[in-house]
VOLUMNU-843739 format. One record per residue: residue in three letters; residue number from 0; x, y, z of N, C-alpha, C, O in turn. Coordinates in steps of 0.1 Angstrom, whole numbers, always signed. Atoms other than C-alpha are relative to their C-alpha. Last residue first. Example, Ala and Ser with C-alpha at 12.3 -4.5 7.8 and 13.67 -1.06 7.14 Angstrom:
2
 residu num   n.u   n.v   n.w  ca.u  ca.v  ca.w   c.u   c.v   c.w   o.u   o.v   o.w
    Ser   1    -9   -11    +0  +137   -11   +71    -8   +11    +8    -3   +22    +9
    Ala   0    +9   -12    +0  +123   -45   +78    +9   +12    +0   +19   +12    +7
This chain:
220
 residu num   n.u   n.v   n.w  ca.u  ca.v  ca.w   c.u   c.v   c.w   o.u   o.v   o.w
    Gly 219    +5    +4   -16  -153    +6  +258   +12   +10    +4   +15   +12   +16
    Met 218    -8   +17    +1  -155   +16  +221    -1    +3   +14    -7   +13   +18
    Pro 217    -3    +0   -10  -187   +35  +208   +10    -9    +6    +8   -21    +6
    Phe 216    -7   +13    -5  -202   +28  +177   +13    +3   +12   +25    +2    +8
    Val 215   -16    -2    +3  -209   +59  +161    +8    -5    +9   +19    +0   +13
    Pro 214    -3    +0   -11  -251   +58  +159   +20    -2    -8   +25    -3   -19
    Leu 213   -12    +6   +13  -267   +80  +136    +8    -8    +8   +14    +0   +16
    Gln 212   -15    -1    -8  -298   +93  +157    +8   -11    -9    +4   -21   -15
    Phe 211    -7    +9   +11  -332   +99  +143   +13    +4    +3   +17   +16    +3
    Arg 210    +8   +15    -1  -358  +114  +172   +12   -12    -9   +13   -23    -6
    Ser 209    +9    +8    +5  -332  +142  +176    -4   -12    -3    +4   -21    -3
    Asn 208    +4   +12    -9  -318  +153  +209   -11    -2   -17   -24    -3   -16
    Val 207   +16    +6    +2  -308  +180  +191   -11    -4    +6   -23    +0    +7
    Gly 206    -4   -12    -9  -266  +179  +203   -18    +9    -1   -21   +18    +7
    Ala 205    +0    +0   -16  -274  +144  +192    -1   +12   +10    -5   +11   +22
    Leu 204   +15    +3    +4  -285  +153  +155    +2    -3   +15    -6    +3   +22
    Val 203   +11    -9    +3  -255  +173  +154   -12    -4    +6   -18    +4   +13
    Gly 202    +1   -11    -8  -231  +148  +166   -11   +12    +1   -17   +15   +12
    Ala 201    +5    +8   -13  -243  +122  +143    +1   +11   +11    -9   +16   +16
    Ala 200   +19    +3    +4  -242  +145  +113    -6    -5   +16   -15    -1   +23
    Ala 199    +1   -14    -5  -200  +156  +120   -21    +0    +6   -27    +6   +15
    Thr 198    -5    -1   -15  -193  +120  +124    -7   +12    +2   -14   +14   +12
    Tyr 197   +10    +8   -10  -211  +117   +89    -2    +0   +17   -11    -2   +24
    Trp 196   +14   -15    -1  -192  +148   +74   -11   -11   +10   -18    -7   +20
    Ala 195    -3   -12    -4  -162  +129   +84   -11    +7    +5   -15   +12   +15
    Leu 194    +2    +0   -16  -169   +99   +71    -2    +9    +7   -12    +8   +14
    Leu 193   +14    +8    -7  -177  +113   +42    -3    -3    +7   -14    +0   +12
    Ala 192    +7   -14    -4  -144  +137   +41   -18    -6    +5   -26    -2   +14
    Thr 191    +0   -10    -9  -127  +106   +44   -10    +8    +5   -16    +7   +16
    Ile 190    +2   +13    -5  -136   +85   +14    -1    +8   +18   -12   +10   +25
    Ile 189   +15    -2    +5  -135  +115    -5    -7   -10   +11   -18   -10   +15
    Gly 188    +3   -12    -9   -92  +116    +7   -20    +1    +1   -24    +7   +10
    Leu 187    +1    +2   -13   -90   +81    -3    -8   +10   +10   -17    +9   +18
    Trp 186    +8   +14    -3   -98   +86   -35    -7    +0   +12   -18    +2   +16
    Gly 185   +15    -9    +0   -78  +118   -37   -13    -9    +3   -23    -5   +10
    Gly 184    +3   -11    -9   -46   +97   -22   -15   +10    -3   -22   +14    +6
    Ile 183    +2   +10    -8   -52   +70   -52    -6    +8   +16   -17    +8   +21
    Asn 182   +13    +0    +3   -49   +99   -78    -8    -7   +14   -19    -3   +19
    Val 181   +10    -6    -5   -21  +107   -60   -12    +1    -2   -19    +8    +4
    Trp 180    +6    -1   -14    -6   +72   -61   -10   +14    +6   -18   +13   +15
    Thr 179    +9   +10    -3   -17   +69   -98    +0    +0   +15   -10    -1   +21
    Met 178    +8    -8   -18    -3  +101  -107    -6    -8    +3   -17    -4    +5
    Ser 177   +15    -1    -7   +20   +80  -129    -4    +6   +11    +0    +7   +23
    Gly 176    +7    +9    -9   +56   +86  -144   -14    +4    +2   -18   +15    -2
    Thr 175    -3    +9    +1   +73  +120  -148    -5   -10    +4    -5   -11   +17
    Gly 174    +5    +8   +11   +59  +150  -148    +5    -8    -8    +6    -7   -21
    Ala 173   -16    +6   +15   +87  +165  -125   -13    -6   -14    -8    -8   -25
    Leu 172   -10    -6   +13   +57  +181  -108    +7    -2    -6    +8    +4   -17
    Pro 171    +4   -10    +5   +29  +159   -96    +8   +15    -9    +5   +20   -19
    Val 170   +10    +1   +11   +52  +127   -99    -3   +15    -6    +2   +21   -15
    Gly 169    +2   -12    +6   +83  +137   -76   -10    +4   -15    -9   +12   -24
    Gly 168    -6    +8   +17   +84  +100   -62    -1   +10   -15    -2    +7   -26
    Leu 167   -14    +2    -6   +82  +120   -27    +2    -5   -17    +9    -1   -25
    Trp 166   -10   -15    +0   +53  +134   -42   +11    -3    +4   +19    +5    +1
    Gly 165    -3    -2   +18   +36  +100   -52    +4   +16    +1    +3   +24    -9
    Ile 164    -7   +13   +11   +44   +81   -17    +3    +6   -18   +12    +4   -26
    Thr 163   -11    -3    -6   +29  +113    +4   +13    -7   -12   +23    -3   -19
    Leu 162    -1    -9    -2    -1  +111    -9   +13    +8    -2   +17   +17    -9
    Ala 161    +1    +3   +13    -6   +71    -6    +5   +19    +0   +14   +19    +9
    Leu 160   -13   +11    +1    +7   +77   +33    -2    +1   -15    +8    +5   -20
    Tyr 159   -18    -4    -6   -13  +110   +38   +12   -10    -7   +22    -6   -14
    Thr 158    +4   -12    +9   -51   +95   +25   +20    +9    -3   +28   +10   -12
    Leu 157    -2    +6   +14   -41   +63   +44    +4    +8   -14   +11    +6   -24
    Phe 156   -12    +8    -1   -39   +79   +77    +6    -5   -16   +16    -2   -22
    Leu 155    -6   -14    -3   -70  +101   +68   +15    -7    -1   +22    -4   -10
    Phe 154    -6   -12   +18   -82   +69   +60    +7   +10    -3   +15    +9   -13
    Phe 153   -10   +12    +5   -75   +53   +98    +0    +1   -17   +10    +0   -24
    Phe 152   -16    -4    -1   -81   +89  +111    +1   -16    -5   +13   -18    -6
    Val 151   -10   -14    +3  -119   +89  +100   +12    +1    +0   +17    +9    -8
    Ala 150    -3    -2   +16  -125   +58  +104    +3    +2    -8    +8    -3   -18
    Met 149   -13   +13    +6  -113   +51  +142    +1    +4   -17   +11    +6   -24
    Leu 148    -8    -3    +1  -137   +85  +146   +10    -6    -8   +16    -2   -18
    Ala 147    +4   -10   +16  -168   +66  +132   +10    +7    +1   +14   +10   -10
    Gly 146    -4   +10   +15  -158   +36  +160    -2   +11    -9    +5    +7   -18
    Asn 145   +14   +10   +13  -158   +53  +190    +6    +0   -11   +16    +6   -16
    Leu 144    +9    -8    +9  -132   +65  +214   -13    -8    -5   -20   -17    -1
    Arg 143    +7    -1   -14  -108   +47  +236   -14    +8    -4   -22   +11    +5
    Phe 142    +0   +17    -2   -90   +31  +196   -13    +5   +17   -23    -2   +19
    Thr 141   +21    +2    +8   -96   +69  +184    +0   -14   +12    -8   -14   +22
    Gly 140    +2   -10   -15   -57   +82  +205   -15    -2    -4   -24    +4    +2
    Leu 139    +0   +13   -10   -38   +51  +181   -13   +11   +11   -15    +6   +22
    Phe 138    +2   +12    +2   -52   +74  +152    +0   -10   +12    -9   -17   +16
    Met 137   +20    -3    -5   -38  +105  +166   -12   -13    +0   -20   -16   +10
    Leu 136    +2    -1   -10    -6   +91  +164   -12    +0    +2   -21    -8    +8
    Gly 135    -6   +20    +0    -7   +73  +124    -6    +9   +17   -18    +9   +19
    Thr 134   +17    +8    +4   -22  +109  +116    -1   -11   +12   -10   -14   +21
    Phe 133    +8    -6   -11   +12  +127  +136   -19    -3    -7   -30    +1    -2
    Ile 132    -1    -2   -17   +33  +105  +112   -11    +2   +10   -17    -7   +15
    Thr 131    +9   +12    +2   +10  +111   +79    +7    -7   +12    -1   -13   +19
    Trp 130   +18    +0   -13   +12  +150   +90    -2   -14    -1   -12   -17    +6
    Gly 129    -1    -3   -12   +52  +141   +89   -13    +3    +5   -18    +2   +16
    Leu 128    -9    +7    -6   +55  +128   +54    -2    +4   +17    -1    -7   +22
    Leu 127   +12    +5    -3   +29  +154   +43    +5   -18    +8    -3   -25   +14
    Phe 126   +13   -11   -10   +54  +184   +47   -11   -13    +0   -20   -11    +8
    Leu 125    +2    +5   -13   +79  +154   +31    -4   +10   +11    +0    +9   +23
    Gly 124    -6   +16    -8   +67  +147    +5    +0    -1   +10    -8    -7   +17
    Val 123   +16    +2    -3   +57  +186    -3    -1   -10   +10    -5   -10   +21
    Ala 122    +5    -3   -11   +96  +191    -4   -13    +3    +4   -15   +11   +13
    Thr 121    -2    +1    -9  +100  +165   -27    +1   +10   +16    +0    +5   +27
    Ala 120    +4    +9    -1   +83  +179   -51    +3   -10   +17    -4   -13   +26
    Ala 119   +14    -8    -2   +96  +213   -50   -11   -14    +5   -19   -13   +14
    Glu 118    +0    -5   -16  +130  +198   -53   -10    +3    +6    -9    +2   +19
    Ser 117    -7   +11    -8  +120  +178   -83    +3    +3   +15    -1    -4   +24
    Ala 116   +11   +10    -3   +99  +204  -100    +5   -10   +11    -1   -10   +21
    Val 115    -1    +5   -15  +129  +230   -95   -13    -8    +4   -17    -9   +16
    Gly 114    -9    +7    +8  +132  +243  -136    +3   -10   +20   +13   -17   +24
    Gly 113   -10    -6    -4  +112  +274  -126    +8    -6    -3   +17    +0    -9
    Ser 112    +1    -6   +13   +77  +262  -146   +20   +10    +5   +25   +19    -2
    Ala 111    +0   +15   +12   +76  +236  -115    +5   +13   -13   +17   +11   -15
    Leu 110   -13    +7    +0   +86  +264   -89    +3    -9   -13   +14   -11   -19
    Asp 109    -9   -12    +3   +60  +290  -103    +8   -12    +0   +12   -16   -11
    Val 108    +2    -5   +16   +31  +262  -103   +15   +11    -6   +19   +11   -18
    Leu 107    -7   +15    +3   +39  +248   -68    +0    +5   -14   +10    +1   -19
    Ser 106    +6   +14    -1   +35  +285   -59    +9    -9    -8   +20    -8   -14
    Lys 105   +11    -1   +13   +56  +315   -51    -4   -12    +3    -1   -18   +13
    Gly 104   -10   +12    +2   +58  +331   -17    -1    -3   -19    -7    +4   -27
    Gly 103   -17    -2    +5   +46  +364   -17    +8    -7    -3   +19    -5    -9
    Phe 102    -9    +2   -17   +13  +357   +10   +14    +8   -10   +21   +16    -5
    Leu 101    +4   -16    -5   -11  +365   -25   +11    +0   +10   +18    +9    +7
    Pro 100    -9   -14    +5    +9  +338   -45    -2   +10   +10    +6   +18   +13
    Ala  99    +8    -9   +10   -13  +311   -28   +12   +11    +2   +18   +16   +11
    Leu  98    +4    -1   +17    -1  +277   -28    +0   +14    +1    +6   +18    -9
    Thr  97    -7    +7   +11   +21  +278   +11    -1    +1   -16    +9    +4   -24
    Phe  96    -9    -9    +3    -2  +301   +27   +13    -4    -3   +22    +4    -3
    Ala  95    +0   -14    +8   -27  +280   +22    +6   +14    -4    +4   +22   -13
    Val  94    +2    +2   +12   -13  +246   +30    -5   +15   -14    -3   +19   -26
    Ala  93    -8    -2    +2    -4  +262   +63    -4    -5   -17    -2    +4   -26
    Leu  92    -7   -15    +0   -36  +273   +70   +16    -1    -3   +22   +10    -4
    Trp  91    +9    -8    +5   -49  +239   +66    +6   +15    -8    +8   +19   -19
    Phe  90    -5    +4   +16   -22  +221   +83    -7    +9    -9    +0   +16   -15
    Gly  89   -11    -9    +6   -31  +253  +112    +7    -9   -14   +14    -4   -23
    Gly  88    +4   -11    +5   -67  +237  +114   +13    +8    -8   +13   +13   -20
    Tyr  87    +0    +5   +13   -53  +199  +113    -5   +18    -3    -3   +22   -15
    Ser  86   -15    +2    +6   -33  +208  +147    -6    +3   -18    +0   +10   -26
    Cys  85   -13   -12    +4   -60  +229  +160   +12    -1    -7   +20    +7   -11
    Phe  84    +4   -13    +8   -86  +205  +156    +6    +6    -1    +7   +10   -13
    Ala  83    +2    +3   +14   -69  +174  +161    -2   +15    -4    +4   +21   -12
    Thr  82   -10    +6   +15   -51  +184  +187    -3    +2    -7    +1   +12   -13
    Ala  81   -10   -15    -1   -83  +205  +207   +12    -9    -6   +10    -7   -18
    Gly  80    +8   -10   +15  -105  +172  +200    +8   +14    +2    +4   +19    -8
    Phe  79    -1    +6   +14   -75  +147  +217    -8   +12   -10    -3   +17   -21
    Thr  78   -18    -4   +10   -72  +173  +244    -6    -5    -7   -15    +2   -12
    Asn  77    +1    +7    +8  -111  +176  +255   +15    +5    -3   +19   +16    -6
    Gly  76    -8    +9    -3  -115  +201  +288    +4   -13   -15    +8   -22    -8
    Thr  75    +5   +16    -2  -141  +214  +274    +9   -10    +7    +6   -22    +9
    Arg  74    +7    -4    -8  -127  +249  +267    -4    -9   +10    -3    -6   +22
    Phe  73    -6    -5   -13   -99  +230  +250    -6    +6   +10    +0    +5   +21
    Glu  72    +2   +12    -3  -127  +222  +225   +13    +2   +14    +9    +0   +26
    Gln  71    +5    +5   -12  -131  +255  +224    +1   -13    +3    -5   -17   +13
    Ile  70    +1   -14   -15   -99  +266  +213   -11    -7    +5   -10   -14   +15
    Gly  69   -13    +7   -11  -101  +231  +188    -1   +13   +14    -5   +12   +25
    Ala  68    +8    +9    -7  -135  +249  +173   +13   -12    +8   +11   -21   +17
    Ile  67   +14    -5    -6  -120  +280  +162    -3    -7   +13    -4    -4   +25
    Val  66    -5    -7   -12   -88  +263  +149    -8    +6   +12    -5    +6   +23
    Gln  65    -2    +8    -6  -113  +245  +129   +13    +8   +10   +10    +8   +22
    Val  64    +3    +4    -5  -123  +275  +116    -3   -10    +6   -14   -10   +11
    Phe  63    +1    -4   -14   -96  +292  +110   -10    -5    +6   -10    -2   +18
    Gly  62   -12   -12    -9   -78  +270   +88    -7    +6   +12    -5    +2   +23
    Gly  61    -7    +7    -9  -108  +244   +75   +13    +5    +4   +19    -4    +9
    Tyr  60   +11   +10    -5  -132  +273   +66    +7   -10    +9    +6    -9   +22
    Phe  59   +10    -7   -13  -112  +305   +63    -5   -15    +5    -2   -18   +16
    Leu  58    -2   -16   -10   -77  +298   +48   -10    -4    +9    -8    -9   +20
    Ala  57   -17    -1    -8   -82  +263   +31    +6   +10   +15   +10    +9   +27
    Leu  56    +9    +2    -5  -119  +271   +13   +13    -3   +17   +13    +1   +29
    Gly  55   +10    -7   -14  -103  +298    +4    -1    -8    +9    +1    -5   +20
    Leu  54    -6    -3    -6   -75  +274   -12    -7   +10   +11    -4   +12   +22
    Ala  53    +3    +2   -14  -100  +249   -24    +9   +10   +10    +8    +8   +22
    Ile  52   +11    +0    -1  -102  +263   -59    -3    -3   +19   -11    +3   +26
    Ala  51    +4   -15    -4   -66  +261   -61    -9   +11   +11    -7   +20   +19
    Gly  50    +1    -7   -16   -65  +227   -65    +1   +11    +6    +0   +12   +18
    Thr  49   +18    -3    +0   -75  +227  -105    -2    -2   +17   -12    +1   +23
    Val  48    +1   -12    +9   -35  +234  -105   -12    +1    +0   -16   +13    +1
    Pro  47   +13    -4   -12   -29  +208   -73    -4   +16   -11    -5   +27    -5
    Pro  46    -2    -8    -9   -31  +187   -97   +12    +5    +6   +22    -3    +6
    Ile  45    -9    +5    -7   -37  +182  -130    +6    +5   +15   +11   +17   +17
    Gly  44   -15   -10    +1   -67  +196  -149   +10    -8    +3   +10   -19    -4
    Asn  43    -5    +5   +10   -96  +174  -157   +14    +5    +0   +24    +1    -8
    Phe  42   -15   -11    +9  -116  +181  -130    +4   -10    -7    +1   -22    -6
    Leu  41    +4   -10    +4  -152  +163  -115   +11   +10    -7    +8   +19   -14
    Phe  40   +13    +1    +1  -130  +137   -99    -9   +14    +1    -8   +22   +11
    Arg  39    +9    +0   +22   -96  +136  -111   -15    +0    +5   -23    -3    -5
    Ala  38    +3   +13    +6   -84  +121   -77    -9    +5   -18   -16    +1   -28
    Asn  37   -15    +8    -6   -61  +149   -62    -5   -13   -11    +2   -19   -20
    Ser  36    -9    +2   +11   -90  +174   -77   +13   -11    -2   +20   -13   -12
    Ala  35    +2    +2    +9  -116  +155   -56    +3    +8   -13    -3    +6   -24
    Ser  34    +2   +22    +3   -94  +152   -26    -2    -1   -15    +6    -6   -23
    Leu  33   -12    +1    +7   -92  +192   -27    +1   -17    -5    +2   -24   -16
    Val  32    -2   -11   +10  -127  +196   -22   +14    +4    -5   +16   +11   -15
    Phe  31    +8    +7    +7  -136  +166    -1    +7    +8   -15   +11    +3   -26
    Thr  30   -13   +11    +3  -103  +179   +23   -11    -4   -13    -4    -6   -23
    Thr  29   -14    -3   +14  -122  +212   +23   +10   -11    -5   +18   -10   -14
    Leu  28    +2    -9   +13  -154  +200   +30   +13    +0    -7   +17    -4   -18
    Ala  27   +10    +8   +10  -151  +173   +55    +3    +8    -9   +12    +3   -16
    Phe  26   -14    +5   +16  -122  +196   +75    -7    -8    -8    +1   -11   -18
    Ala  25   -11    -6    +6  -148  +221   +84   +12    -4    -9   +19    -1   -19
    Ser  24   +12    -5   +12  -179  +198   +89   +18    +5    -8   +25    +0   -17
    Leu  23    +0   +14    +7  -152  +180  +116    -5    +5   -13    +1    +0   -23
    Gly  22   -11    +2    +4  -146  +215  +132    +3   -13    -9   +14   -15   -15
    Leu  21    -6    -8    +7  -179  +220  +134   +10    -2    -9    +9    -3   -21
    Pro  20    +3    -1   +14  -195  +187  +146    +5   +13    -9    +4   +10   -21
    Ala  19    -8    +5   +13  -168  +189  +171    -9    +1   -13    -4    +5   -23
    Pro  18    -6    -1   +10  -176  +220  +191    +7   -11    -9   +16    -8   -17
    Asn  17   -13    +6   +11  -201  +208  +209   +11    +6    -5    +7    -2   -13
    Ala  16    +5    +8    +8  -216  +238  +228    +8   -11    -4   +20   -10    -4
    Ile  15    -9    -1   +15  -203  +258  +257    -8   -16    -8   -11   -26    -2
    Ala  14    +1   +13    +2  -227  +264  +288    +8    +1   -15    +6   +11   -22
    Pro  13    +3    +8   +15  -223  +293  +302    +1    -9    -5   +11   -13    -1
    Ala  12   -11    +2    +9  -221  +300  +339    -6    -6   -16   -15   -14   -19
    Arg  11    -2   -11    +9  -249  +312  +356   +15    -2   -13   +20    +5   -22
    Thr  10   +10    -7    +9  -260  +282  +368    +4   +13    -9    +2   +15   -21
    Glu   9    -7   +11   +10  -224  +270  +379   -11    +5    -8    -9    +8   -19
    Ala   8    -8    -8    +8  -225  +304  +401    +1   -14   -14    +8   -13   -24
    Arg   7    +4   -12    +3  -260  +297  +420   +16    +2   -16   +14    +6   -28
    Glu   6    +9    +4   +14  -249  +261  +425    -5   +18    -8    -4   +19   -20
    Val   5    -7    +9   +12  -218  +273  +443   -13    -5   -15   -12    -5   -27
    Ser   4    -6   -11    +9  -236  +299  +461    +6    -9   -12    +6    -7   -25
    Val   3    +6    -5   +10  -259  +271  +473    +5   +11    -6    -2   +16   -15
    Asp   2    +6    +8    +6  -236  +251  +488    -8    +8   -11    -7    +6   -23
    Ala   1   -10    -4    +7  -219  +281  +508    +0    -9   -16    +7    -6   -25
    Met   0    +0   -14   +11  -251  +285  +520   +10    -3    -9    +8    -1   -21
């Protein structure tokens, strides 16, 4: 009788859908838009001014939605997914909070016009350096997962690294030198977004048992 009770309890337990495609999709779209600004792809302004269009995405889709996906990953017992989605959701919320004058703080444009461009650029560079280190550690965690995620985190690491070099050089705000590293970071971010969309699509197709499946190259 005990076994029957356990089976009935398991039957009544609600199934938890795979939250990874949602988290990856939120990450991909937000990254794509801001990276397009950094790369000046379809944008002619100077980042991060034109990147302001990404603030809504950073707050709601890249931020809140990714955190929700991460919390659901906790429920499934996926430590890597929970850490990644909650962390990068927090990253986008921090970006939105920092850049939006709505929250009472000065935007980077205000800081630049106030004569503290180099200090602001260094602060952003330090912020990105921390995320570069974190992403490198997360990349190590993908070695036992699948090739698709390895590619996402590898290019994300390169994206953060290029942007860190650009911002620590004081280029985006101080107006000196070249925007090369920021532009490179933008193009690497676009590649990262496309890879994340691919991985998300693979998860969705697997979840609906589609006849058309995208390989993710599982690791040993």
